[in-house]
C-alpha positions as semicolon CSV with decimal commas, in nm:
position;residue;x (nm);y (nm);z (nm)
1;M;-1,181;1,400;-3,792
2;H;-1,144;1,434;-3,413
3;Q;-0,921;1,125;-3,394
4;H;-0,688;1,272;-3,652
5;R;-0,666;1,601;-3,460
6;L;-0,612;1,415;-3,131
7;R;-0,339;1,197;-3,281
8;W;-0,167;1,504;-3,426
9;S;-0,187;1,687;-3,092
10;V;-0,037;1,393;-2,901
11;T;0,243;1,364;-3,157
12;A;0,314;1,738;-3,139
13;V;0,335;1,730;-2,759
14;F;0,570;1,432;-2,773
15;V;0,801;1,598;-3,027
16;I;0,808;1,926;-2,833
17;G;0,896;1,738;-2,513
18;L;1,169;1,542;-2,690
19;V;1,322;1,855;-2,843
20;S;1,313;2,052;-2,517
21;S;1,477;1,771;-2,319
22;S;1,747;1,742;-2,586
23;L;1,817;2,116;-2,571
24;T;1,843;2,101;-2,192
25;S;2,106;1,827;-2,208
26;F;2,311;2,025;-2,460
27;A;2,297;2,339;-2,244
28;Q;2,456;2,170;-1,943
29;A;2,833;2,152;-1,923
30;P;2,968;1,800;-1,879
31;V;3,109;1,717;-1,538
32;D;3,458;1,570;-1,534
33;N;3,508;1,346;-1,230
34;T;3,819;1,171;-1,364
35;K;4,047;1,284;-1,079
36;V;3,792;1,193;-0,812
37;N;3,730;0,853;-0,968
38;K;4,105;0,780;-0,980
39;R;4,137;0,880;-0,614
40;D;3,853;0,648;-0,514
41;R;4,008;0,354;-0,703
42;A;4,338;0,385;-0,516
43;S;4,418;0,096;-0,286
44;G;4,301;0,166;0,066
45;A;4,057;0,438;-0,044
46;V;3,735;0,437;0,154
47;T;3,424;0,442;-0,066
48;A;3,053;0,458;0,010
49;D;3,000;0,090;-0,073
50;Q;3,226;0,002;0,221
51;Q;2,980;0,143;0,476
52;K;2,934;-0,122;0,742
53;E;2,587;-0,251;0,818
54;N;2,633;-0,309;1,190
55;A;2,400;-0,114;1,416
56;G;2,669;0,113;1,564
57;D;2,808;0,233;1,231
58;R;2,462;0,275;1,080
59;D;2,357;0,480;1,382
60;I;2,663;0,708;1,358
61;A;2,614;0,768;0,985
62;Q;2,243;0,829;1,033
63;K;2,296;1,085;1,311
64;I;2,558;1,273;1,109
65;R;2,339;1,270;0,798
66;R;2,041;1,398;1,003
67;A;2,253;1,681;1,149
68;L;2,366;1,784;0,800
69;M;2,014;1,781;0,657
70;Q;1,874;1,983;0,948
71;D;2,122;2,265;0,890
72;K;1,943;2,474;0,628
73;E;2,242;2,711;0,604
74;L;2,445;2,442;0,426
75;S;2,446;2,415;0,047
76;T;2,304;2,119;-0,141
77;Y;2,662;2,006;-0,194
78;A;2,722;1,994;0,182
79;H;2,393;1,810;0,235
80;N;2,518;1,546;-0,009
81;V;2,861;1,481;0,142
82;K;2,934;1,109;0,163
83;V;2,937;0,986;0,524
84;I;3,109;0,647;0,554
85;A;3,126;0,481;0,897
86;R;3,349;0,178;0,951
87;G;3,431;0,046;1,296
88;G;3,342;0,377;1,461
89;Q;3,567;0,573;1,223
90;V;3,391;0,819;0,994
91;T;3,518;0,933;0,654
92;L;3,366;1,242;0,494
93;K;3,401;1,284;0,117
94;G;3,268;1,512;-0,151
95;P;3,268;1,878;-0,250
96;V;3,130;2,170;-0,051
97;R;3,106;2,537;-0,150
98;S;3,338;2,696;0,110
99;S;3,594;2,624;0,380
100;E;3,333;2,733;0,636
101;E;3,099;2,459;0,512
102;K;3,383;2,208;0,526
103;Q;3,448;2,300;0,889
104;S;3,077;2,294;0,973
105;V;3,028;1,946;0,826
106;E;3,335;1,816;1,009
107;A;3,218;1,972;1,339
108;K;2,881;1,797;1,310
109;A;3,055;1,464;1,244
110;V;3,295;1,512;1,538
111;E;3,001;1,596;1,763
112;V;2,847;1,256;1,682
113;A;3,152;1,031;1,636
114;G;3,393;1,200;1,877
115;A;3,727;1,373;1,832
116;G;3,986;1,161;1,654
117;H;3,720;0,950;1,482
118;V;3,662;1,168;1,173
119;N;3,871;1,166;0,857
120;N;3,778;1,479;0,660
121;Q;3,844;1,429;0,286
122;I;3,599;1,701;0,180
123;S;3,710;1,931;-0,102
124;V;3,609;2,293;-0,151
125;T;3,458;2,368;-0,493
126;P;3,327;2,725;-0,509
127;A;3,020;2,793;-0,718
128;R;3,089;2,920;-1,067
129;S;3,002;3,282;-1,113
130;K;2,750;3,356;-1,385
131;T;2,902;3,608;-1,621
132;S;2,693;3,787;-1,878
133;K;2,797;3,751;-2,240
134;K;2,806;4,065;-2,448
């Protein structure tokens, strides 16, 4: 009798988990990165997989990434900006929430890499406002 109840309980928990995860995926709006993906496929486009593995470039990227993560005023988007260092040149890519964040991220990169060594390709994508449905 107890095995039957246990088996039923485990099955019920599994089904509830499956249903709730399915509902969560339906509730989220799909993200359309088509334009960004086309941009990154263009010839000459710098992408994250082109990050050099020499000590100098790794050190630059690491210092910039550390500076971004230590700034708690930045949004999660700004913390996740792509930092690509190649031959001492740094390319910044990805969305941030405001032009102030864009400038802040670039300033941190310039502080590490030096003026004239940062290519800022960051885009500003403001947060969507939550409107109440009536």
